[in-house]
N, C-alpha and C positions, 0 to 999 in steps of 0.2 A: 117411511123415510128412514134411510140408513144413518148410521152414526156419522159416516163421512159427510153425508148431506147436511146433517144437523150441525156439525162442526163448521162446515163451509158457510152455512146460513149465519151462524153466530159470529164468525170471523168477519164476514162482509158487513153485516148490520152493526156490529160493534164498532168497526172502523167508521162507518157512515155516522153513527150516533156520536162517537167521540169528536168527529169534525164538527158536526152540527152543534153539539153541546159547547164546544170551545168557542164557536162563533157567538152562541147565545150568551156565554159568560162575558165576552168582550162587549157585546151590546148592552147588557144590563149594568155593567160597571161604567162604561163610557157614558151612558145616558143618565146614570144615577138612579135608574129604576129599581136597582137592588135595595136601595135605602127606603123604598116605600114600605117594606115589611120588616126591615132590619135596622138595628141601631148601627152607629158608626163602627162598632167593634165586630159586627157581623151577627150578633145575637138577635133573635126575634124580638120585636117590640112587644111589650106587655099590652099596651093600648094601641091597637093598630087602626089606622084610618082605612076607609073603604078602598083607597088605592092600593094599600098593602094586601088586603084580601084579594083584590083583583090580580095583583102580581102573583100571589101564591096559586090562585085558581088557574091562571093562564099557564103557569109552569106545569101544573097537574095535567091540564088539557094537552099541552105540548108533548108530555111524556106518553100519555095514553095514545095520542094521535100518532106519535112516532112508532109505537109498538104495533098499532093497528095497520099502519102503512107498511111496516116491515112484514107483517103477516100477509097482507094483501099482495104486495109486490114480490116478496121472497118465497111465498108458498102458494097462495090461491091462483095467481096469474100463471104460475108454472105448473098448475094442476097437481100440486103435492097435497095429498090427503093425510091429515093427522087427526087423531082423536082429541077430545077436550083436554084430557090429562096431559098428553104429550105437548099440546099447544101451550097449556099453562106452564109446563116445565121449560119450554123454549122461551116464553115471555119472561118468566121469573129469572132464568139464567141470563138472558140479555139485559134485563134490568139490573141484576147484580153486577154484571161486567161494567155497565155504565156507571153504576153507583160507586164501584171500586175506582173507576177512572176519575170520577168527580172527587171522591174522598182523598185518594192518594195523590193523584197528579194535580188536579185543580186546587183543592183546598190545601193540601200539604205542601206541594212543590211550588205551584204558581203563586198562590196567595200568601202562604206562610214563609216561603224561603226566597224565591226569585223576586216577587213583588215588582213586576215591570211597570214602568212609569206610564205607559199608554193606557193602563187600566184606571188610573186616577184613584188608587186605593186610599182609604182613610188611614191615618197613622195609627188609629186605635185598633185596626185590623191587622195586628202583627202575629208573630209566631205563636205566642202564648194563647192569644185569642183563637187562632186557627187550631191549635192543639186541643183546646177545650171544645171547640165546635166539632171537631172530628170525633172526639171521645163521646160526646152527646149524640151525634148524628148516626153513629153506627147501629145501635139497637133500634132506634126510631126508623132509620132508613130501611132496614131489613124488614121490619114489620109493615111499613108503608109499602114496600115492594110487593108484599103478598096481596095487598089491596089493589095496587096498580096492575099487577099481572092478572089478577082475577077479573078486573074490569075490562082490560084490553082483550083478554081471552074470550070473555062473554060476548063483547062487541064483535070480535073477529069471527068467532065460531057461529054465532046466530045471525049476524047481519051481513058480514062481508063475504065469507067464503064457505 
């Protein structure tokens, strides 16, 4: 896989992921599902109900599923062969791009600054709460990304393609 091919793959799947993630954010806020695992200010609940764990687990599955789908449709179906390390690097890079989109655009701009009415945001989830959320989520999100990328790489490498 050439550098040009890798950049094209990342560009296409980053765009698809950003659109899908934006739709997901609209869904979880409009439905109130986001508050199954979070308090009104956006922080995780200390004592979480089963529904909250299901919300978090479904998000994890969605991210892994997206990365595996991107690997399958963007690489395996096109008969692009990559080694495990290269596939991990692609998955981790794609995850980081989407994490950056979520952190800067969704959390920072949409939830912290713009605050569109159609999302039915809690008043407690303001700029300061989002600033704190972003600060805390950066190191956790990057470490979590290593796990997500490793899991999706293993699934893709050994089962899909």
